[in-house]
N, C-alpha and C positions, 0 to 999 in steps of 0.2 A: 732351159736349153743352153743359155749362155754359160751357166755354171758348169755344165757338163763339157762344153767346148773348151772353156778355160782350163778345166781340170785335165782334159785329155791332151791339150796342146801345150799350154804354157807351163803346166806343172809336171809334165811327163818326165822331164830331165831332172827335176828337183826332188821328186817324191819316190819312195820305194813303191814297188808294185802293190803291196798291202795297203799303203796309205792312199794310193791312187784308187784302189778298189773302194775303200771307205768313202772317199770324196765322191765317187760316181754313184754310190748308193744314196748319199745325201741328195745329189742332183736329181736322181731318178724319182725319189719320193717327193721331192719338191715339185717336180713336173706333174706327177699324178695328182697331187693335191691342189696345184694351181688350176688344173682342169676341173677338179671338184668344186673349187671356189667359183669358177666360171659358171658351173651348173647352178650353184646356190644363188649367184647374182641374177641369173636368168629367172629362176623361180621367184626370187624376191621382187623382181621387176614385174612379173606377171600377176603377183598377188595383191589384192586390194588391202588386205590386212594380214601381213606375214605372221606366221606362227612363231612363238618363242623358240621352238625346237629348230626351226629353219635358221633363225638368226644365230642360235647357239652353235649350230653345225658350222657356219661360216667362221665364227670366232675360234672354235676348236681346231679347224683346219689351219687357220693362221698361227695359232699357238703351236700346233704340231710342227708346222714348217719351221718356225723359229727354233724350237727346242730340238726336234729330231734332226732336221737337216743342218741347222746351225751347229749343233754339238758335233756332228760328224765332220763338217767342214773344219771346225776348230781342232778336232782330234787329228785329222789327217795332216793339217798344216803345222801343228805344234807338237804332236806326239805326247801330249799330256794325257796319260791313260785314264785319269779320274773323269774326264769328259765323257767317256763311254758309259759311265754310270748314270749320266743325265739323259742319254738318248732314249731309254724306255719310257720316260715321262712324256716325251713327244709322241712316242708310239701309242701310248694310252690316250693322248689327246686326239690322235687320228682315229682310233677305234671309237672313241666317244663321239667324234664328229660324224662318223658314218652311222652310228646308232641314232644320233639326233636327226640326221637326214632321213633315215628310215622311218622314224616316228613322224616326221613332218610329212613324208609321202603317204604314210598310212592314214593320217588325219586330214589329208588334202581334200578340199571340197570344191 
């Protein structure tokens, strides 16, 4: 939420509309996956012996936030186009995180 507020207020005058949109996508996905991490933390706290897939999902969400959102923040602030090539790696981490969370839910006892 703070990243989105920072982007829409402090950076509004400094960034182009396109760069601001890129920044806001990074902030939105960071927020979605921060909520997913909260869910993982709750499930880990409830479990006597957490499954490896549940632990993996948390790490994959963290990695996805750093790579996906981080590369979008850096791209919007620096306009270094090659950073856009890194973003899909973070997206793959997000997808793998959701997959690992689904496996953990399927195997939950």
